[in-house]
C-alpha positions as CSV (number, residue, x, y, z in Angstrom):
1,M,-0.4,0.3,-0.3
2,P,1.4,3.4,-0.8
3,K,2.8,5.8,1.7
4,T,0.7,9.1,2.0
5,L,2.4,12.5,2.9
6,P,0.6,15.8,3.2
7,A,2.2,18.6,0.3
8,S,3.6,20.3,2.9
9,Q,6.2,17.5,4.4
10,F,6.7,16.4,0.8
11,K,7.6,19.9,-0.1
12,E,10.1,20.2,2.6
13,R,11.5,16.3,2.1
14,C,11.0,16.2,-2.0
15,L,14.9,15.5,-2.6
16,A,15.1,12.7,0.2
17,L,11.8,11.3,-0.8
18,L,12.9,10.6,-4.6
19,D,15.7,8.5,-3.5
20,Q,13.4,6.6,-0.9
21,V,10.3,6.0,-3.3
22,D,9.6,2.4,-4.2
23,A,7.0,0.7,-6.4
24,D,4.0,1.1,-4.6
25,G,4.9,5.1,-4.7
26,I,3.9,7.9,-2.4
27,I,0.5,9.5,-2.3
28,I,0.9,13.3,-2.1
29,T,-2.1,14.9,-0.3
30,K,-3.4,18.2,0.1
31,R,-6.5,19.2,2.9
32,A,-6.3,15.4,3.3
33,K,-7.3,14.7,-0.3
34,P,-5.2,13.0,-2.5
35,V,-3.4,15.4,-5.6
36,A,-0.7,13.3,-7.1
37,K,1.2,10.1,-6.8
38,L,4.9,9.7,-6.9
39,V,6.3,6.5,-8.2
40,A,9.6,5.2,-9.0
41,W,10.8,5.1,-12.7
42,E,10.6,1.6,-13.8
43,R,12.1,1.6,-17.4
44,A,14.6,3.2,-19.3
45,S,12.8,3.9,-22.8
46,G,15.8,1.9,-24.6
47,E,14.4,-0.9,-23.0
48,L,10.6,-0.4,-24.2
49,L,12.1,0.1,-27.6
50,G,11.2,-3.3,-29.4
51,S,9.7,-4.9,-26.1
52,L,6.4,-5.9,-28.2
53,R,8.3,-7.4,-31.0
54,G,6.7,-10.8,-31.8
55,K,3.8,-10.2,-30.0
56,V,1.7,-7.8,-31.9
57,V,0.7,-8.7,-35.5
58,V,1.0,-5.3,-37.6
59,K,-1.3,-6.5,-40.8
60,G,-1.0,-3.9,-43.5
61,D,0.9,-0.4,-43.4
62,P,0.5,1.4,-40.2
63,A,0.8,4.8,-41.7
64,D,-2.5,3.8,-43.6
65,E,-4.3,2.8,-40.1
66,I,-3.3,6.3,-38.6
67,I,-4.8,8.1,-42.1
68,A,-7.6,6.3,-41.9
69,A,-8.2,7.2,-38.1
70,T,-7.6,11.1,-39.1
71,S,-10.2,11.0,-41.6
72,V,-12.8,9.0,-39.2
73,V,-11.8,11.8,-36.8
74,H,-12.3,15.1,-39.0
75,K,-14.8,13.3,-41.1
76,L,-12.9,13.4,-44.6
77,P,-13.3,11.5,-47.3
78,L,-9.9,8.9,-47.8
79,L,-8.7,7.4,-50.9
80,T,-6.8,4.1,-50.1
81,R,-5.9,1.2,-51.7
82,D,-5.6,-1.0,-48.3
83,R,-8.5,-3.5,-49.1
84,T,-9.3,-4.0,-45.1
85,I,-9.8,-0.1,-44.7
86,R,-11.9,-0.2,-47.9
87,R,-13.8,-2.7,-46.4
88,S,-14.5,-0.7,-43.2
89,K,-18.1,1.0,-42.2
90,L,-16.6,3.3,-40.1
91,V,-14.3,5.2,-42.6
92,P,-15.3,7.7,-45.3
93,L,-13.8,6.9,-48.5
94,A,-13.7,8.9,-51.3
């Protein structure tokens, strides 16, 4: 269970708390209500790159899917050769 700490105490001991924070984190309160949570940094961003390799299957061109999603959001007609997107009933086609 995360430790709770009033904001005034957090302000006084911030640098020391950065060295002590664990995976559960520290909940910072103001007037006994939670306003923020300090958590330990778990991974370097370099570890995230490639972490889903072999776990996610991408069919087609990811850029086409981003463009299709943009056309849905902005309600713009889309011109594409991607069969999956062309079969979609959500994407407005040109």
